[in-house]
N, C-alpha and C positions, 0 to 999 in steps of 0.2 A: 135394433132396427125395424120401420113399420113393415102382409102376401093379408083292386083286388088282383093281386099278381100271384099267379101259381106258379110252383115248379121253378122259381128263379129266386135267388138271394139278392134282395136290394142292394148290396154293396157290390155285387159284381154285374149286375144289370147294365148292359151297352145301350148308351142313349143314340137315337138316330140323328143323324146330321143332314141338315139342308144343305141342297146341292146349289141352289140360286137363292138371293135373299131380297125381298122386295120390301124391306122394313126401311125405315128413314134412318139417316147417319146416325150413330150412337145408340140404336136399339138393337137388340139382338132376336134373332129367329130361331124359333124351337117349334117343330112339331105342327106347323101351320099357324102359329102366332107370331106377333111380335111383343117383344117386352123391352120395357125401360126402367132402367134401376135410377131413381132419382137423388141427387147429391145432397137434397134437404129433407128435414124433417117436418112433418106436419100432424094434425088430427086427422082422423078417418075420413071426416066429412070434406075437408078441405082437400085431401090427397084424392078422394073419390071424384072430385069437381076438377080436379087437375087433370085424372086422366079421361075424364069425360070430354075435355077440350081436345083430344087427339082422336075421338070418336071410340074410346074404349072404357076400360073399367079398372080398378085395382085387380090383380092378379088371381087366379084361383088355379087350384090343383085338383086333379080328378083321379088321379093315379100315382104311382111309385116315381113314374118317370118325371112325371111336372112337379111333382114335389121336390125330387133330389135336384131337378135343374133349379128351382127357386133357392134351394139351399146353395148351389154353387153360385149363383147369381150374388147372393148375398154373403160370400164367405169370409166376410171381414170378422165375424164373430159376433155380430148383432143379432138383431131381430127385424122381422119385415111385418109390415101391415097388409095382410091381403085383404082381397073384397068380400071379407064376410061380415055380416052383422045382425046383430039379434036373435031372430028364431034360426040360425045357422041354414042360411040360404047364400049362396054366392051373388054378388050384387049384381053379375050379369045375366041373372035369371037363371042359371043352370042350378042342378041339383047338388047338396053337399053329400057326396058318394063316398068320397075317401077321408078315412078318420086316421089320423096320427097325432093323438092328444099326449101332451106331456102332464097336464095338469088343467082341470076345468074347476075353475071358482063359480062363486053363486053368479048364476047367470041374470038376477035380477039387477045387478050394480055392472058386471063385466060382459057388455054384449058387444065387442070386437075382438076379432082373432089376431093373433101375435105367431109369427113362425120364428123359431131360433135357427141361426144356420149352422149350428153346431149337430153335427149329425146324430149325437146320442141324445138330443132333445126334440121335443116334436112341438104341437101346437098348444099355446095355453091362450086363455081369454082375459081381457083387460078391459080397462074402461075407455069410450070412444073418445074420450077427452084427451087421452095422453099421445104425446107426439111420438113419431116414430119416422124412420124411413121407409118408402113404399117403392113397389114395382107397378107400373101399368100394362096392360095387357091389352092389345088390339088386333084384329084381324087385319091383313095386309092388304092393301088396294092393288090389285093386279090388272 
């Protein structure tokens, strides 16, 4: 499918839950953002355009909680296309500051990031013309 913690085991980390949701129907609320899992697959550029149509971008993960949340969103055993391309920066402009690599192939040819939903596997890079399912991330309008 197309996406620093100290003193805690990632497997036992408790994820905070939102009390109120300001997200659109069909979107999930997590830590101040809204997330939408697409039922379709597409290439990175088209997926990013789809998310931009909602005022957001492809999802990003800056810590173990966001990473684990995205894994749970795509718990079908597939992979996810997050909002990362090329020089390893998140498409929303934020810093690529949380690393959970499974494998890294040549970045000359494989410049987009793939997240595998299986907990034992991490990110890997792939060609941006490959189609995957994807998750959009937006800030809610409250």
